[in-house]
C-alpha positions in Angstrom: -21.6 18.4 -3.2 -19.7 15.2 -2.5 -21.4 12.2 -1.2 -20.5 11.6 2.4 -18.9 8.2 2.6 -18.4 6.0 5.6 -15.0 6.0 7.3 -12.8 2.8 7.7 -10.5 3.9 10.5 -6.8 4.1 10.4 -3.6 2.1 11.0 -2.4 2.3 14.6 1.3 3.3 14.2 3.4 3.9 11.2 4.8 0.5 11.2 1.4 -1.2 10.7 1.2 0.2 7.2 4.6 -1.0 6.4 3.9 -4.4 7.6 0.5 -4.5 5.8 2.0 -3.2 2.5 4.9 -5.6 2.8 2.5 -8.5 3.5 0.5 -7.4 0.4 3.6 -7.5 -1.8 5.2 -10.7 -0.4 3.2 -13.6 -2.0 3.7 -17.0 -3.4 5.0 -15.7 -6.7 7.7 -13.6 -5.0 8.9 -16.6 -3.0 8.9 -19.2 -5.8 9.3 -16.9 -8.8 12.0 -14.2 -8.0 15.0 -16.4 -7.1 14.4 -18.7 -10.2 14.2 -15.7 -12.5 17.4 -14.2 -11.0 19.2 -17.5 -11.1 18.4 -18.2 -14.8 18.6 -14.6 -16.1 22.3 -13.6 -15.2 22.2 -13.8 -11.4 23.6 -10.6 -10.0 23.0 -8.9 -13.3 19.3 -9.7 -13.2 19.3 -8.5 -9.5 20.9 -5.2 -10.5 18.5 -4.6 -13.3 15.6 -5.5 -11.0 16.7 -3.1 -8.4 16.9 -0.2 -11.0 13.4 -1.1 -12.1 12.1 -1.0 -8.6 13.6 2.5 -8.2 12.3 3.7 -11.7 9.0 1.7 -12.0 7.9 0.1 -8.8 8.5 2.6 -6.1 7.2 5.6 -8.2 3.9 3.8 -8.9 3.7 2.8 -5.2 4.1 6.4 -4.1 1.4 7.4 -6.6 -1.0 4.8 -5.2 -0.3 5.8 -1.5 -0.7 9.6 -2.5 -4.1 9.0 -4.1 -5.3 6.6 -1.3 -4.3 8.9 1.6 -5.4 12.1 -0.1 -8.9 10.8 -0.6 -9.2 8.4 2.4 -11.5 6.2 0.4 -11.5 2.9 -1.5 -9.7 2.8 -5.0 -12.8 3.7 -6.8 -13.8 6.5 -4.8 -10.2 7.7 -4.2 -9.7 7.9 -8.0 -13.0 9.7 -8.6 -12.5 12.1 -5.8 -8.9 13.0 -6.7 -9.8 13.4 -10.3 -12.6 15.8 -9.4 -10.2 17.8 -7.1 -7.9 18.0 -10.1 -10.6 19.4 -12.4 -10.5 16.3 -14.7 -13.0 13.5 -15.6 -14.6 11.4 -12.9 -14.2 8.4 -15.3 -10.7 7.9 -13.8 -12.7 5.8 -11.2 -12.7 3.2 -13.9 -9.0 2.6 -12.9 -10.3 1.7 -9.3 -12.9 -0.6 -10.8 -10.2 -2.3 -12.8 -8.0 -2.9 -9.8 -10.8 -4.2 -7.6 -12.0 -6.6 -10.4 -8.5 -7.9 -10.9 -8.0 -8.3 -7.1 -11.1 -10.4 -6.9 -10.1 -12.6 -9.9 -6.6 -13.2 -8.5 -8.1 -14.0 -5.2 -10.2 -16.6 -6.7 -7.4 -18.9 -7.9 -4.8 -17.6 -5.4 -7.1 -19.1 -2.7 -6.9 -22.6 -4.4 -3.2 -22.5 -4.7 -2.9 -21.1 -1.1 -5.3 -24.1 0.1 -2.8 -26.5 -1.4 -0.1 -24.9 0.9 -2.2 -25.4 3.9 -2.8 -29.0 2.8 0.9 -29.5 2.4 1.6 -28.5 6.0 0.1 -31.8 7.1 1.4 -33.8 4.0 5.1 -32.7 4.8 4.7 -33.5 8.5 3.7 -37.0 7.8 6.2 -39.8 6.8 6.3 -40.3 3.0 8.3 -42.1 0.3 11.0 -39.9 -1.1 10.2 -40.8 -4.5 6.5 -40.0 -4.4 6.5 -36.2 -4.3 5.3 -35.9 -8.0 2.6 -38.6 -7.6 1.7 -36.9 -4.2 1.0 -33.7 -5.9 -0.8 -35.3 -8.8 -3.1 -36.9 -6.2 -3.7 -33.6 -4.5 -4.6 -31.8 -7.5 -6.7 -34.6 -8.9 -9.2 -34.6 -6.1 -11.8 -31.8 -6.6 -13.1 -32.3 -3.2 -9.7 -32.0 -1.5 -9.0 -28.8 -3.5 -12.3 -27.4 -2.6 -12.1 -28.2 1.0 -8.8 -26.3 1.4 -10.0 -23.5 -0.8 -12.8 -23.0 1.5 -10.6 -23.1 4.7 -8.2 -20.5 3.2 -11.0 -18.3 2.1 -12.6 -18.5 5.4 -9.5 -17.3 7.0 -9.2 -14.4 4.8 -12.8 -13.5 5.3 -12.5 -13.6 9.1 -9.6 -11.2 9.1 -10.8 -8.7 6.7 -14.4 -8.6 8.3 -12.9 -7.6 11.6 -11.9 -4.3 10.3 -8.7 -2.3 9.6 -7.5 -2.0 13.1 -8.7 -5.1 14.7 -8.6 -7.4 11.8 -5.9 -6.6 9.1 -3.7 -4.3 11.4 -3.7 -6.8 14.3 -2.9 -9.9 12.0 -0.1 -8.3 10.1 1.6 -7.6 13.3 1.5 -11.3 14.1 1.9 -12.8 10.5 4.8 -10.7 9.2 7.1 -11.3 12.3 6.2 -15.1 12.1 7.1 -15.0 8.4 10.3 -13.3 9.0 11.2 -15.7 11.9 10.5 -18.7 9.8 12.4 -17.5 6.8 15.5 -16.6 8.7 15.3 -20.0 10.3 15.1 -21.7 7.0 18.0 -19.7 5.7 20.2 -20.6 8.7 19.2 -24.3 8.2 20.1 -24.1 4.6 23.3 -22.5 5.2 24.5 -25.4 7.3 22.6 -28.4 5.6 22.7 -27.3 1.8 24.7 -26.2 -1.0 24.9 -22.5 0.1 28.0 -21.6 -1.9 26.5 -22.9 -5.0 23.2 -20.9 -4.4 25.1 -17.6 -3.8 26.8 -18.1 -7.2 23.5 -19.1 -8.7 21.6 -15.9 -7.4 24.2 -13.3 -7.3 27.3 -14.0 -9.5 26.8 -11.5 -12.3 26.5 -13.2 -15.8 26.0 -10.4 -18.3 26.2 -12.8 -21.1 22.7 -14.2 -20.1 21.3 -10.6 -20.3 18.8 -10.1 -23.2 16.0 -7.8 -24.1 13.9 -10.7 -22.3 15.8 -10.1 -19.1 15.0 -6.7 -19.0 11.3 -7.3 -19.5 11.5 -10.1 -16.9 13.0 -7.7 -14.4 10.5 -4.9 -15.2 7.6 -7.3 -14.7 9.0 -8.7 -11.4 9.5 -5.0 -10.2 5.9 -4.3 -11.1 4.0 -7.4 -10.0 6.0 -8.1 -6.8 4.7 -4.8 -5.2 1.0 -5.5 -5.6 0.6 -2.5 -7.9 -2.4 -1.8 -10.1 -4.8 -3.8 -8.0 -5.9 -1.2 -5.5 -4.4 -2.9 -2.5 -1.6 -0.2 -1.8 -4.2 2.4 -2.6 -6.6 1.1 -0.1 -4.0 0.6 2.5 -2.8 4.1 1.8 -6.2 5.4 2.7 -5.7 4.3 6.3 -2.0 5.7 6.5 -1.4 8.3 9.1 -1.1 11.9 7.9 2.2 12.3 9.5 3.9 9.3 7.9 6.3 10.2 5.1 5.2 8.6 1.8 8.7 8.4 0.0 10.7 6.9 2.8 7.8 4.4 3.6 7.6 3.3 0.0 11.3 2.5 -0.2 11.1 0.7 3.1 8.2 -1.6 1.7 10.1 -2.1 -1.6 13.2 -3.0 0.4 11.6 -5.6 2.6 9.8 -7.1 -0.3 13.0 -7.6 -2.2 14.8 -8.9 1.0 12.1 -11.4 1.6 12.6 -12.5 -2.1 16.3 -12.9 -1.9 16.2 -14.7 1.6 13.5 -17.2 0.0 16.1 -18.0 -2.6 18.8 -18.5 0.1 16.3 -20.9 1.9 15.2 -22.9 -0.9 17.9 -23.3 -3.5 20.6 -24.8 -1.1 18.4 -27.5 -0.3 17.5 -28.1 -4.1 21.1 -28.2 -5.1 22.2 -30.4 -2.2 19.8 -33.1 -3.4 20.8 -32.7 -7.0 17.2 -31.5 -8.0 16.7 -29.2 -10.9 15.9 -25.6 -10.0 12.6 -24.4 -11.4 9.8 -22.0 -10.4 6.2 -22.1 -9.5 4.2 -24.9 -7.9 6.7 -27.6 -9.2 9.5 -26.0 -7.2 7.7 -26.0 -3.8 5.1 -29.0 -4.1 7.4 -31.4 -6.0 11.0 -30.6 -5.6 11.0 -29.2 -2.0 8.9 -32.0 -0.8 11.2 -34.6 -2.3 14.1 -33.0 -0.7 12.4 -32.8 2.8 11.6 -36.5 2.5 15.2 -37.3 2.2 16.4 -34.9 5.0 17.0 -35.5 8.6 14.2 -33.9 10.5 12.6 -33.3 7.0 9.2 -33.6 8.3 9.5 -30.7 10.8 11.5 -28.6 8.3 9.0 -29.3 5.7 6.0 -28.3 7.9 7.7 -25.1 8.8 8.4 -24.3 5.2 4.7 -24.7 4.1 3.6 -22.8 7.2 5.9 -19.9 5.8 4.2 -20.2 2.4 0.7 -20.2 3.9 1.5 -17.0 5.9 2.9 -15.3 2.8 -0.2 -16.3 0.9 -2.6 -15.1 3.7 -1.0 -11.7 4.2 -1.4 -11.3 0.3 -5.0 -12.5 0.1 -6.4 -10.1 2.7 -5.1 -7.1 0.6 -6.8 -8.5 -2.4 -10.1 -8.7 -0.6 -9.9 -5.3 1.2 -10.2 -2.8 -1.8 -13.6 -4.3 -2.7 -14.9 -4.6 0.8 -13.9 -0.9 1.5 -16.0 0.3 -1.4 -19.2 -1.5 -0.6 -18.8 -0.7 3.1 -18.0 3.1 2.6 -20.9 3.4 0.0 -23.3 2.0 2.7 -24.5 -0.9 0.6 -23.6 -3.4 3.3 -21.9 -3.6 6.6 -18.2 -4.4 6.4 -18.8 -8.0 7.6 -21.5 -8.6 4.9 -19.4 -6.8 2.4 -16.5 -9.2 3.1 -18.9 -12.1 3.1 -20.3 -11.1 -0.3 -17.0 -10.6 -2.0 -15.4 -13.6 -0.4 -18.3 -15.8 -1.6 -18.2 -14.4 -5.1 -14.4 -15.0 -5.1 -14.9 -18.5 -3.6 -17.4 -19.3 -6.2 -15.1 -18.3 -9.0 -12.5 -20.5 -7.4 -14.5 -23.6 -7.9 -13.7 -23.2 -11.6 -9.9 -23.1 -10.8 -10.2 -26.0 -8.7 -11.9 -28.0 -11.3 -9.5 -26.9 -14.0 -6.9 -29.3 -12.4 -9.0 -32.3 -12.8 -12.6 -32.7 -14.2 -12.4 -29.5 -16.3 -8.8 -29.8 -17.4 -10.0 -30.1 -21.0 -12.4 -27.2 -20.9 -11.1 -24.0 -22.3 -12.8 -20.7 -21.0 -11.1 -18.6 -23.6 -9.1 -19.7 -26.8 -6.3 -22.0 -25.5 -6.8 -21.4 -21.8 -8.5 -23.4 -19.2 -10.5 -21.7 -16.4 -7.4 -20.9 -14.1 -5.1 -19.8 -17.1 -8.1 -17.6 -18.4 -8.5 -15.8 -14.9 -4.7 -15.3 -14.6 -4.6 -13.8 -18.1 -7.3 -11.4 -17.6 -6.1 -10.2 -14.3 -2.3 -10.2 -14.4 -1.7 -9.8 -18.2 -4.4 -7.3 -18.8 -5.9 -5.5 -15.9 -2.9 -5.0 -13.7 -0.6 -3.5 -16.3 -3.4 -1.3 -17.6 -4.2 -0.2 -14.1 -0.6 0.5 -13.1 -0.1 2.4 -16.5 -3.2 4.6 -16.0 -2.2 5.4 -12.4 1.3 6.5 -13.6 -0.4 8.6 -16.4 -3.0 10.2 -14.0 -0.5 11.3 -11.4 2.1 12.2 -13.9 -0.1 14.4 -16.1 -3.4 15.0 -14.7 -3.2 15.3 -10.8 -2.9 18.7 -9.6 0.7 19.4 -8.4 -0.5 21.0 -5.2 -2.4 17.8 -4.2 0.8 15.8 -4.7 3.0 18.1 -2.8 0.6 18.2 0.0 0.6 14.5 0.4 4.4 13.9 -0.2 5.5 16.7 2.1 9.0 17.9 2.3 11.4 15.9 0.2 14.7 16.4 -1.3 14.1 18.4 -4.6 16.4 16.1 -6.6 14.5 13.0 -5.4 11.1 14.8 -6.1 12.1 15.7 -9.6 13.5 12.2 -10.4 10.2 10.9 -9.1 8.2 13.2 -11.4 10.4 12.2 -14.4 9.9 8.4 -13.6 6.2 8.7 -13.1 5.6 10.7 -16.3 7.8 8.9 -18.6 9.7 5.8 -17.5 6.9 4.0 -15.5 4.0 4.3 -18.1 6.3 3.3 -21.1 7.9 0.3 -19.1 4.4 -1.0 -17.9 3.0 -0.5 -21.4 6.1 -2.6 -22.6 5.1 -5.3 -20.1 1.6 -5.2 -21.1 2.2 -5.5 -24.9 5.0 -8.3 -24.4 2.4 -10.4 -22.4 -0.6 -10.1 -24.8 1.4 -10.7 -27.9 
C-alpha cells in the first residue's frame, strides 16, 4: 500500500503555473547568456537552430516533467517513484528526483551569491560614480567576503520567506507580482534602448543570419541553451506540475512557457546590446556584461543612475523568480514526507544552501587559490557537478523514462486530447531526439 503523503495545495488559476514556470526558466543566465550566444554564433541562424531545439528537446522534456508531476501530485522524488510503480518498473527511478533536488540546492547555493551582487548593484548603480571605475567597482565588490555574505544572506532570506509561505500564498502570490514587474521593466528598457542606443546594429547582431559562423559547436550551444534555459532536469518543473490544475492542457501550456522564456531572452538582448554598442563597449556574456560593461555605460548616460537601478532591479527579479523554483522541490519532499513542516523544511534547506554559498563567496577572494576539485575552485566545482553532470543526466533519464518505461495510458490520461500528429511527433522526440541530444550535451561538457 502506498504511503499517504501530505498535500501541498494547488495553483489558483491556469496562468499561475505559466507565470511560475516562466519565472523558473527566466534567470540570470538567460538574460546575460542567450543574446551573446546568438550574436556570436550566427545571429538569426543560431536563433533558428535554438527554436528547433526548443521544439525537439526543450518542450518534449518539459511536457514529460509536467506529466510526471501532475500525475503523482508529489515532489520529484515521490513523483518518479510513484509513476514508476504505476508503470510496473523499478522504484529506483526515484533517484532521478534525488538528482534533480541535489542539483537545485547546489545551484541555489552559488546562484544566491551572484543574485546578491545584483541586489547590491541596485544601490551601486543609483549612486554617482566615475565612468571609468566599473571594473574596479566590481573588483571591490567581490573582494570583500563580508559584503558578498551580507547580500547572499539577504537574497536567501527573501527566497526562504516566499517558499515557506506555501504554494498558494507564497510562490503563487509572488509570481503574480514579480513576473508582470519583470515584463514591465524589460519593455521599458527596450523602449529606452530603442531611442538611446544602437538599435539597428543590435538587430543585425542578434538576428541577421550568418550561416558561415554555424559549426558543430553552434548546434551544441543551441541544444545546451534550449535545455538549460527551461529549468529542466532539476525537478522545478516537475514540482510545479504537481500543483497544476487537472483541466489545464499540458502541451499548449508547455509551448506558452517556452515561448515566453524565449521572448524574455530576446528582449533582454534588445535592452542590453543597443546600450553596449552605443558606448563602443565589447559585447560579452556573464557577470562581465552586466556588472562591468553595463555599469560603465550607465555611468556615461543621461539619467543613467535611474536606468541602471531599474536594470539591476530587473535582474534581481529574474534571479528571485528562479531561486524559489530551486528551493521548492526539496521543501516539497521534506514537508510531504512529514519530516518537518513546510516552514522548517524551507528553513533547513535554505540554511544548507546558504552554508554552501559561503564557499562560493569566499572563492572570489580569500579562497580564490583553493581548488575543491582538480583545476576548479569552490564555485566552479559546484557549477560543474550541478550544471554539467546532474542536470544533463537528469534530463536524459526523464526522457528515457517517459519515452520507454512509463505506461502509455498514464501519459494519455495527463496529456488529454491532442492532435495525433503532434502527439506522435512528441513521442518520437522524447524517445529518440531528446535523450540523444542531451547525452551529446553531457559528453561535450565533461570532455
